[in-house]
N, C-alpha and C positions, 0 to 999 in steps of 0.2 A: 467567395461568399461567406458573409457573416447573419448571426441572428442576435437581436437583443435579450440580455439578462433580464427576463421580467423581476422575480423574487430571489434572493437568499435565500433558502430552507435548512443550509445547513453549514458549518464552520470545522471541520475539524487539525486537527496537528499530531503530527508522526512524527517518530525517530524510527530511522533503520541506519543496521549499521553490519558493514561486513557486505555493502554489494549484490552482486547473482547470489550468493551461497546464504545471505545473511538472513537477518531475522527483523520485522517490520512490527512498530504496534503503536496504535492510537493513545493520544492522551490521556481518554477518560478508559481504554480498557477495551472498547468494544470491539475493536481490531487487532489481531496479533497473529502474525502470519510469521511460518519457516518459508524462504525464498530459496531456489536452487537455479541452477545454471542451465535455458534449457538446452535438452541433448542428453543433459546428463545421466539419463535416467530414476535421477533422484525423483520424489515425489515432495510439492512445495505445499505446506499443511497450511 
């Protein structure tokens, strides 16, 4: 099943380094997250 995209509201670009134990950040800085491996017990902030 597919659905038709009505209107694009926002387009973002991100950079992620370090894979599952890395860091991701959007170009405009509105998203900035620390990633952690699932099951590692570490928080991904």
